[in-house]
N, C-alpha and C positions, 0 to 999 in steps of 0.2 A: 488098530494093532500098533501103529507107529506111536500113538500116545502112550500105550502100555510100555513100549520099548524105552521111551524117554523117561517115563516114571520109574522103570526098573533101573536105568542108568543113574538117575538122581538118588534113588534109594541106596544103590551100591556105593555111590560116592560118599553119602552121609554115613553109611555104616563103616566105611574105611577111615573116616575122619573122626578119630577117637576124641579129639579136643572138642569138636562141635557137639558130639554126643554128650560129653560131660557138661558142656555149657547148657545144653537143652534140658538135661535131667537132674544133674547134681547141683549146678550153680543156683538155680532158683530155690532149692531146698536149703542150701547153705545160707543164702542171703536172707531168706525168711527166718531161719533159726537165729541168725545174728541180730536181725531186727527185733525178734521176740525177746532175745536176751537183753538187748539194750533198753527196750521199753519196759521190761519187767524187772529191771535192776533195782528200781525203787530209790527214792530220795533218802538222803541221810537224815537223821533226826534233827529237827530244828533246834539250834543251840541258842538259848536265850539267857541273858544275865541281868543282874541288878547291880546297882552302885550305891555304896555307902551303907552305914548302919541304919539310916532312916528308911531304907527301902523295905518293902514287904518281902518276906522270905518265902520262897516256893520250892518245894522239893524238886531237885533236878536242875534248878537254875543256879548258875555260878554267880557268886557275889564278888565284886571287884572293889578295891579300895578307893578308886578314883575314876572319874570319867575318862581321863587320859589313858589309863590302863585298859579300860574296856575298848576304847577306840583303837588302841594298838593291837589288841587281840582281834578285833574286827578286821583291821587292815591285813593281818596275817592270815585271815580266812578261818579263824577259830571261833567266830561268834557271828550269828546272823542278826541279832537284835538285842538291845538291852533297854531297861527302863530305870528311871531314877526320879526322885522328887526335886522339883525346881520351883521354889517359892510355894505358892498355894496350888500348884498343878503338878501333874506327872509329865515327864518328858520321855518320849519313845524315840530311839534312834535305830533305824533299820539299815542294813547293808545296801539293799536296793537293786542289785544287778540281776537278780533272778526273780521273776514275777511270782512263781509258785511259792518260794520261800518267803518272799516279802509279804504276800497276802496271808500265808499261814502264820507267820510270826506276829503280824498285826492283830489277827483275830485271837490268837492265843493270849497275847498280853491284854488286850482290851476286855476279853472275857474274864480274866483274873481280876482286873481293875473293877469291873462291874460287880463281881462277887464281893470284893472288899468294900465297895461303896454301900452295897446292901447290908453288909455286916455292920459297918460303922454308921449306917443311916445318914449318909452324906453324899454329896455329888461333887467330886473333884474333877476339874477339867483336865483334858489330855491334849498334849501337843505332840505332833509327829514330825520328825526330820529324817532325811535320808542321807547316808554317807556318800552313796553314788546313785546314779540313775534317778529314781524317783517314782512317784505313783503314776506318772504319765508315760513311763517307759513302755513302749509297745512290744508285742511279742516278736515282731520282726527286728526291732532295734536290739532286743536281747540276743537273738541268734544271728544278727547281721555279721558280726566279726567272724564267727565260725563258717558261715556260708560264703563270705568273701574269700577266706583262706581256701575253702574247698574248691571254689570255681577257679581261682588262680591255679591251684594244683591240677585240676581236671583238664583245663584247656591248654595249659602249657604241656602237660603230659601228651595229650592228643597231637598237638602241633609238632613237638619234637619227635615223638615216636613215628608218626606218619612220614615226616620229612626224612628222617634217617633211614626208614624202611625203603623209601624210594632210592636213596643212595645205594642200598644193597641190590634192589631189584633191577635198577638201571645199569648196574655194573660199575658205578663210579667208585664205590668203596673197594671193590676187587682190584681195580686198576691202581688205586692209591696204595693198596697193600703190596702190589707188585714192585713199587719203587723202594728206594733205600731209606725213605723217611722213617724215623723212629715212631714206635707206637704211641709213646707219650706225647710227642709233638702232634701226631695225627689226632689224638683224642682231644688235646687242648685246642687244636685248630677247629675241630667240629664244634666243640663247646663254645668257643668264643664267637664262632660264626652265627650260631643260633641265639646266643645270649642277648644281644641288643633287641631282637624282635620279641623274645618271650618276656624280657624285662619291660618293654613298652606295653605288651599285652597285660602284664600284671598291674602296671601303673594305671592303665585305662580302667581296669576293673575296680581298682582301689578308689580312683577319683569318682567314678560313676556311683559306687556304693555310698560314698560320703556326701557328695555334693548334689546328687540327683535323688537318691533314695533316702537321704537324710539319716544314714546310720551314724550314731554319735561318734565324735572324736574328741575325747577329753585330753588326750596326750599329745605328744609331738608328732607332726606329720612326717618329719624326716626319719624318726625311729620306726614309725609304721612302715614307711617305704623300704627301709632296710630289711625288716622282717618279711615283707611281701617279696622282696627280691630273693631272700634266702629260700622261701617256699618255692619260688619259680625255679631256682637253681636245682633244688632237690627233685622237682618234677621233671626238669630237663634231663638230669642224669638218669632218673628212673625210666623215662621214655626212651632214651638212647639204649639203655640196658635191655629193656623188654622187647625192643624191636628186633633183637637178635633171635628171639624165639618165635617170631611171626614171619610167615611167608607172604602175607598180604595184609591190606588194611583191615579186612574183616577179622582176621585172627588177632590183630593188635587190639581192636575194639573189644574183643572177647575178654581181655584182661580187666576191663573196667568193673564188671560185677564182682570179680573175685578179689581184686586188689584195691580198687578205689572206693567202691561202695562201703566196705568196712571202715575206710578212713573217716567218712563222715559220720557213720553210726557210733564210732568210738572216739570221736574227736573232742567231745564235750558238748555236742549239740543236745544230748540227753544226759541227765544226771545219773552217773554210774556209781555214786558214792555208796549206795546200798546194795550194790551188786555182789555176785560171788567173786572169789579171788581170781578165777580164770578170766573173768570179764575185765577186771582191773589190770591183769597181766597183759591181755591183748591190747588194751588201751595204751599201755606203756611202751609198746613196740610200734605204735603208729606215729609217724612224723607229725601228722596233723593234730594229734592230741597236744603236743608241745607247742605247735604253732597257734592253735586256738587259745591256749592258756596265755601266750604272749599277746595275741591280738586283743583278747578281752581285757587284759591288764592295761594296755595302751588306750584302747578306744572307749572302754566303759569306765575305767577307774583312773585314768590319767597318770599311770605309773611311768617311771623313767627306766633307764637301762639297768639300774641297780636291782630292780625287781625282777627282770626277765633274763638276766645274763645266763642263768643256768639253762633256761629253755633254748637260748641261742646256741649255747655250746652243744646241747643234744642235737639240735637241728644241723649244725655244722658236722657233727659226727655222722649223721645219716648221709649227708652229702659226700663226705670222704669215703664212706662205705660203698656207696653206689658208684663213685668214680673208680675206686679200686676194683670193683666187680666188672666195670666196663673194660678196664685195662686187662683183666684176666681173660675176658671173652675175646678181645682183640688178639691176645697172645695165642689163643687156640686157633684162630683163623690164620695167623701168620706167626709161627713159633720161632721167630728170630728177631 
């Protein structure tokens, strides 16, 4: 009988906890739907080009006047591979940072070359080069920058959110609000207090990924550290903000499937170029999508700040937005 009483109490508690009920029933379906949408978005069409008048012409393949022009288009992300005659051979240059596109482009071009060789009844050798990455780029190395950014975001969010939640549950925040200190000073103080620790956490993840897991780093380590620090600052601000809506650590963790799992699904870990418009729209409101673009540019392609400055501006915009939202929430708790 007592067991049934305990079971009844637990059942009533769960029934009254609407958030937990939503996480039990609605959240799994939402996450599965987002995963389904990301995986079924489909890759964009492989963009292949040729160079010079001597190249064989194929319908749908863009012809460029020079190798430099084709390389510039590839650097801008408008071309996946191109082929051109070089002496008595054909030269294939492939972008190389995405394994699926790299393999598809190589097979498409070599199939066309074999068809032409059969037509001309000759055997012309083929040489292949990669602008970035290469044929030995592993699957983990390809997604390593995206995963590194996600884990920085995830663990900084958990650390900051749980820590600030304890400030609330232990009454420390309430006592601070009872003083005459301004909200802006209080918010800056909390942020600066957590910042050294989360920055160290982000740096450790970055160093471990590069020097232990051998994730490629073609660009500048300092620029990569700046991007990682910005990601950590955004996660810190978001953790502080969402801790307002949680009464305990369990409720804070409940935000992860709803707000953080979509971050990795739409961050660029999966190719969304062939997806529907709403899929691309969702990706454009995810901070990690811009972070992943910047991390890939630095780590896989060796780009400098001129290439990623727009991503940095957007990331800073998210940070300012979350800080502003934190200020509003503090104003509601102490409206003076």
